[in-house]
C-alpha positions as CSV (number, residue, x, y, z in Angstrom):
1,M,64.6,29.7,83.7
2,K,64.4,32.8,85.9
3,L,61.3,35.0,85.7
4,G,63.5,38.0,84.7
5,K,65.0,36.1,81.8
6,I,61.5,35.1,80.7
7,L,60.5,38.8,80.8
8,E,63.5,39.6,78.6
9,V,63.0,36.8,76.1
10,L,59.3,37.7,75.6
11,E,60.0,41.4,75.5
12,G,57.3,41.7,78.1
13,S,56.1,44.3,80.6
14,L,55.7,43.4,84.2
15,L,52.2,44.5,85.3
16,T,52.5,43.7,89.0
17,D,54.9,45.2,91.5
18,G,57.2,43.2,93.8
19,A,57.6,40.2,91.6
20,D,60.7,38.0,92.4
21,L,62.6,38.2,89.1
22,E,65.0,35.5,90.4
23,M,62.2,33.0,90.8
24,D,63.0,29.8,88.9
25,I,60.3,28.7,86.5
26,P,60.7,25.0,85.6
27,C,58.2,24.8,82.7
28,A,55.6,26.6,80.7
29,A,52.0,26.0,79.5
30,G,50.2,27.9,76.7
31,A,46.4,27.6,76.8
32,D,43.1,29.5,76.6
33,L,41.1,26.6,78.0
34,M,41.3,26.7,81.8
35,S,40.4,23.1,82.0
36,D,43.6,22.3,80.1
37,V,45.6,24.5,82.5
38,L,44.1,22.4,85.4
39,T,44.9,19.2,83.6
40,F,48.4,20.0,82.3
41,G,49.7,22.8,84.5
42,K,52.4,22.1,87.0
43,P,53.2,23.8,90.3
44,G,55.7,26.6,89.7
45,A,55.1,26.9,86.0
46,I,54.3,29.9,83.9
47,L,51.0,30.2,82.0
48,L,50.8,31.9,78.6
49,T,47.3,32.8,77.6
50,G,45.1,35.2,75.6
51,L,42.5,35.4,78.3
52,T,42.6,38.3,80.7
53,N,39.7,37.8,83.0
54,P,40.1,37.2,86.8
55,Q,39.3,33.5,86.3
56,V,42.8,33.1,84.8
57,V,44.3,34.2,88.1
58,R,42.0,31.9,90.0
59,T,42.9,28.9,87.8
60,A,46.6,29.7,88.1
61,E,46.3,29.8,91.8
62,I,44.5,26.4,92.0
63,A,47.1,24.9,89.6
64,E,49.9,26.5,91.8
65,M,51.4,28.2,88.8
66,A,54.0,30.9,89.5
67,A,53.2,33.6,86.9
68,I,50.9,34.5,84.0
69,V,51.8,36.0,80.6
70,F,49.2,37.7,78.5
71,V,49.8,37.3,74.7
72,R,49.2,39.6,71.7
73,G,49.8,42.7,73.8
74,K,46.6,42.2,75.7
75,R,46.2,44.0,79.0
76,P,44.0,42.6,81.8
77,P,41.3,44.7,83.4
78,P,42.0,46.3,86.8
79,E,40.1,43.5,88.7
80,T,42.4,40.9,87.2
81,I,45.5,42.8,88.2
82,A,44.1,43.4,91.7
83,L,43.4,39.7,92.2
84,A,46.9,38.8,91.0
85,R,48.4,41.2,93.4
86,E,46.3,39.8,96.2
87,K,47.4,36.2,95.3
88,R,51.0,37.3,94.6
89,I,51.0,36.0,91.1
90,P,53.1,38.1,88.8
91,L,51.5,39.2,85.5
92,I,53.3,40.0,82.3
93,A,52.0,41.5,79.0
94,A,54.0,40.6,75.9
95,P,53.4,41.7,72.3
96,Y,53.6,38.4,70.3
97,T,51.2,35.6,69.6
98,L,50.9,32.6,71.9
99,F,52.7,30.4,69.2
100,E,55.6,32.8,68.9
101,M,56.1,33.3,72.7
102,C,56.0,29.5,73.3
103,G,58.6,29.2,70.6
104,R,60.8,31.9,72.0
105,L,60.8,30.2,75.4
106,F,61.4,26.8,73.9
107,N,64.4,28.2,71.9
108,H,65.9,29.4,75.2
109,G,65.6,26.0,76.8
110,M,62.2,26.1,78.5
111,I,60.2,22.9,78.4
112,G,56.5,22.4,78.3
113,C,54.7,21.3,81.5
114,D,53.9,17.9,79.8
115,L,57.7,17.3,79.4
116,Q,58.6,18.1,83.0
117,G,60.7,15.3,84.3
118,R,61.4,13.9,80.9
119,P,64.3,14.7,78.6
120,R,63.8,17.4,76.0
121,N,64.2,16.1,72.4
122,P,63.9,19.0,70.0
123,A,64.5,16.7,67.0
124,G,61.2,14.9,67.6
C-alpha cells in the first residue's frame, strides 16, 4: 500500500516534510515494545506505536522500517521529529487507537509483518 493511501485510511497528519507518498509499504507492525519491533519488524514496513520518544526512530532505523505512525493522536516531542527528519523516516500522527488503526489497514488489504510472504487468510 502506498504511504499516501495509509495516510488517508488512518486519517493521519504527516509530521515530517518531504515524505515520498508514493512509497510502497509491504506490511505493518503495531507495537509498543521495541524488542518486538526488532524481532518482528520487516524492512520497508510501517510501525504503529503509542511511544513518541526518539528511541522509536532509532529502533525503526535499525529494523529498516519505512515510516512510523503515532496512535491515539499523540504528537512526538521536537527531538523525535528532528531525528526522524535526519534519518528520513516519515512520521504520521493519527487519532485512533492502535487496535483500530491496525484494523483499518487490514481492512484495506495491508498484512502484518509476520504474514509477509505468506497468503492472507482473513477467515482464520
